[in-house]
Structures are given as structure tokens and as C-alpha cells.
C-alpha positions as CSV (number, residue, x, y, z in Angstrom):
1,M,7.7,-32.6,-29.7
2,R,9.2,-36.0,-29.1
3,V,10.1,-37.5,-25.7
4,I,12.3,-40.6,-25.3
5,T,12.6,-42.3,-21.9
6,G,15.9,-43.0,-20.3
7,A,16.2,-46.7,-21.1
8,A,16.0,-45.9,-24.8
9,L,18.6,-43.1,-24.8
10,F,21.5,-45.1,-26.2
11,F,19.4,-47.2,-28.5
12,F,17.9,-44.1,-30.2
13,L,21.2,-42.5,-30.9
14,L,22.9,-45.6,-32.0
15,N,20.4,-47.2,-34.3
16,A,21.2,-44.5,-36.9
17,L,24.6,-46.0,-37.2
18,V,23.7,-49.2,-39.0
19,G,25.9,-49.7,-42.0
20,R,28.7,-47.3,-40.9
21,A,32.2,-48.7,-41.2
22,E,33.8,-47.3,-38.0
23,D,35.0,-49.7,-35.4
24,K,33.7,-47.5,-32.6
25,I,30.5,-45.6,-32.2
26,K,31.4,-42.1,-31.1
27,I,28.9,-40.2,-29.0
28,G,29.6,-36.7,-27.8
29,V,28.7,-35.6,-24.3
30,I,28.3,-31.9,-23.5
31,L,28.0,-31.2,-19.8
32,S,28.7,-28.5,-17.2
33,M,31.7,-30.2,-15.4
34,T,32.7,-26.8,-14.0
35,G,31.0,-23.5,-13.4
36,G,27.6,-22.6,-11.8
37,T,25.8,-25.9,-12.5
38,A,28.8,-28.3,-12.3
39,A,26.9,-30.6,-9.9
40,F,24.4,-31.3,-12.6
41,G,27.1,-32.2,-15.1
42,Q,29.0,-34.4,-12.7
43,M,26.0,-36.4,-11.6
44,T,24.8,-36.8,-15.2
45,W,28.3,-38.0,-16.3
46,N,28.3,-40.6,-13.5
47,G,24.9,-41.8,-14.8
48,I,26.0,-42.0,-18.4
49,Q,29.1,-44.0,-17.4
50,V,26.8,-46.5,-15.7
51,G,24.8,-46.7,-18.9
52,K,28.0,-47.5,-20.8
53,I,28.9,-50.3,-18.3
54,I,25.5,-51.9,-19.0
55,R,25.7,-51.4,-22.7
56,P,29.5,-51.2,-23.6
57,R,28.9,-52.4,-27.1
58,V,26.0,-51.7,-29.5
59,L,25.5,-53.2,-33.0
60,G,28.6,-55.2,-32.4
61,K,30.8,-52.1,-31.9
62,E,32.4,-50.4,-28.9
63,V,30.7,-47.2,-27.6
64,E,33.2,-44.3,-27.2
65,L,32.0,-41.4,-25.1
66,I,33.7,-38.0,-25.8
67,L,33.1,-35.6,-22.9
68,V,33.4,-31.8,-23.4
69,D,33.0,-29.4,-20.5
70,N,30.9,-26.4,-21.5
71,K,31.8,-24.5,-18.2
72,S,28.1,-24.0,-17.6
73,D,28.0,-21.5,-20.5
74,K,25.8,-21.2,-23.6
75,I,28.5,-20.1,-26.0
76,E,30.8,-22.9,-24.8
77,S,27.9,-25.3,-25.4
78,A,27.5,-24.3,-29.0
79,N,31.2,-24.4,-29.6
80,A,31.5,-27.8,-28.1
81,A,28.8,-29.1,-30.4
82,Q,30.6,-27.8,-33.4
83,R,33.9,-29.4,-32.3
84,L,32.3,-32.8,-31.6
85,I,30.5,-32.9,-34.9
86,Q,33.3,-31.4,-37.2
87,R,36.4,-32.7,-35.5
88,D,35.5,-35.8,-33.6
89,K,32.8,-37.0,-36.1
90,V,30.3,-38.0,-33.4
91,V,27.1,-39.6,-34.6
92,G,25.0,-38.2,-31.7
93,I,25.2,-35.8,-28.7
94,I,24.0,-36.3,-25.2
95,G,23.4,-33.0,-23.4
96,E,22.9,-30.6,-22.0
97,V,21.2,-30.6,-18.6
98,A,20.3,-26.9,-18.4
99,S,17.7,-25.8,-20.9
100,S,19.6,-22.7,-21.9
101,N,22.6,-24.7,-22.8
102,S,20.6,-27.3,-24.7
103,L,19.0,-24.5,-26.7
104,A,22.5,-23.3,-27.7
105,I,23.4,-26.8,-28.9
106,A,20.1,-27.6,-30.7
107,P,20.6,-25.4,-33.8
108,V,24.1,-26.9,-34.4
109,A,22.8,-30.5,-34.0
110,E,19.7,-29.8,-36.1
111,G,21.7,-28.1,-38.8
112,S,24.1,-31.0,-39.0
113,R,21.4,-33.7,-38.8
114,I,23.1,-35.1,-35.7
115,P,20.7,-36.5,-33.0
116,Q,20.9,-34.6,-29.7
117,I,19.2,-35.8,-26.6
118,S,19.0,-34.0,-23.2
119,P,18.5,-36.0,-20.1
120,S,16.8,-33.2,-18.2
121,S,16.2,-30.0,-20.2
122,T,12.5,-29.3,-19.4
123,N,11.9,-26.1,-21.4
124,P,9.5,-27.1,-24.2
125,I,11.3,-24.9,-26.7
126,V,14.3,-27.1,-26.7
127,T,12.7,-29.7,-29.0
128,Q,10.1,-27.5,-30.6
129,N,9.9,-27.7,-34.4
130,R,13.1,-29.8,-34.5
131,K,13.5,-33.3,-36.0
132,Y,16.9,-34.2,-34.4
133,V,16.5,-32.9,-30.9
134,F,15.0,-35.0,-28.1
135,R,14.6,-35.2,-24.3
136,A,14.3,-38.0,-21.8
137,C,12.3,-36.1,-19.2
138,F,9.0,-34.2,-18.5
139,I,8.5,-30.6,-19.5
140,D,7.9,-27.4,-17.6
141,P,4.2,-27.1,-18.2
142,F,3.8,-30.4,-16.4
143,Q,6.1,-29.8,-13.5
144,G,4.9,-26.2,-13.1
145,E,1.3,-27.5,-12.9
146,V,2.4,-30.1,-10.3
147,M,4.2,-27.4,-8.2
148,A,1.1,-25.2,-8.3
149,K,-1.3,-27.9,-7.4
150,F,0.9,-29.1,-4.6
151,A,1.1,-25.5,-3.2
152,F,-2.6,-24.9,-3.6
153,N,-4.0,-28.3,-2.5
154,N,-1.4,-29.8,-0.2
155,L,0.0,-26.7,1.4
156,G,-3.3,-24.7,1.3
157,A,-1.6,-21.7,-0.2
158,R,-3.8,-19.0,-1.7
159,K,-1.2,-16.2,-2.1
160,A,2.1,-16.9,-3.8
161,A,5.3,-15.0,-4.4
162,V,7.5,-15.9,-7.4
163,L,11.2,-15.4,-7.6
164,V,12.5,-15.8,-11.1
165,D,16.0,-16.2,-12.6
166,V,15.7,-14.1,-15.7
167,A,19.0,-15.4,-17.0
168,Q,17.7,-18.9,-17.4
169,D,15.1,-20.0,-20.0
170,Y,14.3,-22.9,-17.6
171,S,13.3,-20.6,-14.7
172,V,11.3,-18.1,-16.8
173,G,9.3,-20.9,-18.5
174,L,8.7,-22.8,-15.2
175,A,7.6,-19.7,-13.4
176,S,5.1,-19.0,-16.2
177,S,3.7,-22.5,-15.9
178,F,3.4,-22.3,-12.1
179,V,1.7,-18.9,-12.2
180,R,-0.8,-20.0,-14.9
181,T,-2.0,-23.1,-13.0
182,F,-1.9,-21.4,-9.5
183,T,-4.1,-18.5,-10.7
184,K,-6.4,-20.9,-12.6
185,L,-6.9,-22.8,-9.3
186,G,-8.0,-19.6,-7.7
187,G,-4.7,-18.5,-6.1
188,K,-3.2,-15.0,-6.4
189,V,0.4,-14.0,-7.2
190,V,1.1,-11.2,-4.8
191,T,4.7,-10.6,-5.7
192,R,6.9,-11.4,-8.7
193,V,10.6,-10.4,-8.4
194,S,13.7,-11.4,-10.4
195,F,17.4,-12.2,-10.0
196,Q,20.2,-13.6,-12.2
197,S,22.3,-16.7,-12.0
198,G,25.4,-16.0,-9.9
199,D,23.7,-13.5,-7.6
200,Q,24.7,-13.8,-4.0
201,D,22.5,-11.2,-2.2
202,F,18.7,-11.6,-2.3
203,T,17.9,-9.3,0.5
204,A,16.0,-6.7,-1.6
205,Q,13.8,-9.4,-3.3
206,L,13.1,-11.2,-0.1
207,T,12.2,-8.0,1.8
208,A,9.7,-7.1,-1.0
209,I,8.3,-10.6,-0.7
210,K,8.0,-10.4,3.1
211,R,5.9,-7.3,2.9
212,T,3.2,-9.1,0.9
213,A,3.0,-12.1,3.4
214,P,2.6,-14.9,0.8
215,D,1.5,-18.4,1.8
216,V,4.2,-20.0,-0.5
217,I,7.3,-18.8,-2.3
218,A,8.0,-20.4,-5.7
219,V,11.6,-20.3,-6.7
220,P,12.1,-22.0,-10.1
221,G,15.9,-21.9,-10.4
222,Y,19.0,-23.9,-9.8
223,Y,20.4,-25.3,-6.6
224,A,23.1,-22.8,-5.7
225,E,20.8,-19.7,-5.8
226,I,17.9,-21.6,-4.3
227,A,20.0,-22.6,-1.3
228,L,21.2,-19.0,-0.7
229,I,17.6,-17.7,-1.1
230,A,16.4,-20.2,1.5
231,K,19.2,-19.2,3.9
232,Q,18.6,-15.5,3.6
233,A,14.9,-15.9,3.8
234,R,15.2,-17.7,7.2
235,E,17.7,-15.0,8.4
236,L,15.0,-12.4,7.6
237,G,12.5,-14.3,9.6
238,I,10.6,-15.6,6.6
239,K,9.2,-19.0,7.5
240,T,7.0,-19.4,4.4
241,P,7.4,-22.7,2.6
242,L,9.4,-22.8,-0.6
243,V,8.5,-24.8,-3.7
244,T,10.7,-25.3,-6.7
245,G,11.5,-27.5,-9.7
246,D,14.0,-30.2,-10.6
247,G,16.8,-27.6,-10.7
248,A,17.0,-27.9,-6.9
249,E,18.0,-31.6,-7.0
250,A,21.7,-31.7,-6.2
251,P,23.7,-32.6,-3.0
252,E,25.0,-29.0,-3.1
253,L,21.5,-27.8,-2.1
254,T,21.9,-29.1,1.4
255,K,25.6,-28.4,1.5
256,I,25.0,-24.7,0.8
257,G,21.6,-24.3,2.4
258,G,22.1,-26.4,5.5
259,S,19.0,-26.5,7.8
260,A,17.4,-23.6,5.9
261,V,16.4,-25.9,3.1
262,E,14.6,-28.3,5.5
263,G,10.9,-28.3,4.4
264,L,11.7,-27.1,0.9
265,Y,9.6,-29.0,-1.7
266,Y,10.8,-29.7,-5.3
267,T,9.7,-31.9,-8.2
268,T,11.9,-34.7,-9.4
269,H,12.3,-37.0,-12.4
270,F,13.2,-40.2,-10.6
271,D,12.6,-42.2,-7.5
272,E,14.9,-45.2,-7.0
273,E,12.4,-46.9,-4.8
274,A,9.8,-46.8,-7.6
275,V,11.9,-48.7,-10.2
276,L,10.0,-51.6,-11.7
277,T,12.0,-52.9,-14.7
278,P,14.9,-55.3,-14.5
279,L,17.1,-52.8,-16.5
280,G,16.1,-50.0,-14.0
281,K,17.0,-52.2,-11.0
282,E,20.4,-53.1,-12.6
283,Y,21.1,-49.4,-13.2
284,V,20.3,-48.5,-9.6
285,E,22.5,-51.2,-8.2
286,L,25.4,-50.2,-10.3
287,F,25.0,-46.5,-9.6
């Protein structure tokens, strides 16, 4: 498994281009610009464009970004990778955000020996046993451990309920990491229920959780479902704190959840107030 930090993202992809004759360095970008996780794609695209402002040329050549919308879909992700490699002749791919979508891209990139780097796919399997697939973030065993330790040590939780999105590799993996650490610390998982991306009604799952009176509810999912779960939990009179992963971090969390998400805790990759390097400070100012 290889991890590349954010500042090295463009350099890694572009160093492989030495000696090529093209006037432009073409990099494919596969993101969810529409669909269920569109907020992730739009935020990431904004960040990539800032990176291009900082480094518009590499190795004396202009960087050209070719964006493809995968519509938050696994099949569309794989198809986008094929098009970018075969038709557009890109020399590297940035994407995707969601682990399931990155897992769909990875075999295409690996088979074509085209570097792929995800800015935030945390499922360890994304890069496992692959030479051309990378990430610029932590992985789920780490953030699951952080979530569990925070719930146990900081919130004083001893009983946990876990609500898992079985349609997302990210959610399944993160839930397992949380449960493993929480039980190792001495905690007990009293309820484990599931849902699928796109679900709107979580009453049955939350009612089952309420009966077991947990001290904390772990919801390793994405912002839209997390916000709805928080709202419906409060409507059912559940005041138990919620903890979740980086999939909650989007402005839509508060737009959808409103006051119900006040007091929700989630892990994150980046704190703009903790930036130490000149490049990082320049990036924050431009963003």
C-alpha cells in the first residue's frame, strides 16, 4: 500500500511524463459532479483547480485537466476511466472520492499502467496489491480507530449502535474498523442495523436502536443519509450523540440536517488552521 500526500499529487502523476513529445500534459479527473455524492465531486474539483493555478505548467508543459462526471455511479466510473485512457490519452487519473467508485476505476488504471490517485478514498482495498493506484489520505482502519477511541474515551460511551450503508464499501469497512477498536477497548455493540445509499426513511432502524439505549450511534456513511438519520433520530426523541467518518464533511450536511446535526462528531483530513508549509498556506489563501 502506498500513500502520497496532497502536495505531491501532481508531481507524482507528471514525473512519469519525462521524454513524451506532447505539448500538453493531459490528466483525467473522474468525479461525482451529479448524483448522490455530488457535493464531494464539486468540492474536490474546486480544490484541483486551485492546484492547477499554483502549478499551471510542469516539466515545461501546460497541464490540461479533462473532467468526466461519473454521476456518483460505479459503472460510470469504470467507463469514464476507459474513455479517458483510450480516447483522450491521459497519462494519469485523479479520482474518485468515494471508495466504491475508486475501486471501479482501479482495475482499468492498473491494467493500462496509468497512475490513478484518489484524494480521499479511505478503504484499504483501493490500493491493495496494485502498483499504479494511490491515495492522498488516511485509511479506514485509522479513522475507525479514532472514532472508537473518541466515543469510548471522550464521550464515555460503553454501548454503541452501528448503522451501516451496505451499498458502500467505505461504510462497511469503516464500520468494521470502529467495531473492532470499540470492543477491544471494552465497549459493547448492542445494535447493528443497515441501510442503502438513497434511502429516505430510517424509522425502523432508529426504532430498533432506541430500544437498546446505546451511549453512542456510529453512522459511517455519506452526508445526505447521515443528515436524514440525525433529523429522524431527533424526531424520535433519540438524543444519543452520533459519530461518523470523513463522509459527513460537506456543506450539505448542515443544509439537510439543520439543527439536528449540532453535536455530531466526524473525522476529517484537513484543518486549514493547522497548515504549516508555505505551499499549504498559499493553497488555503487561493481556495
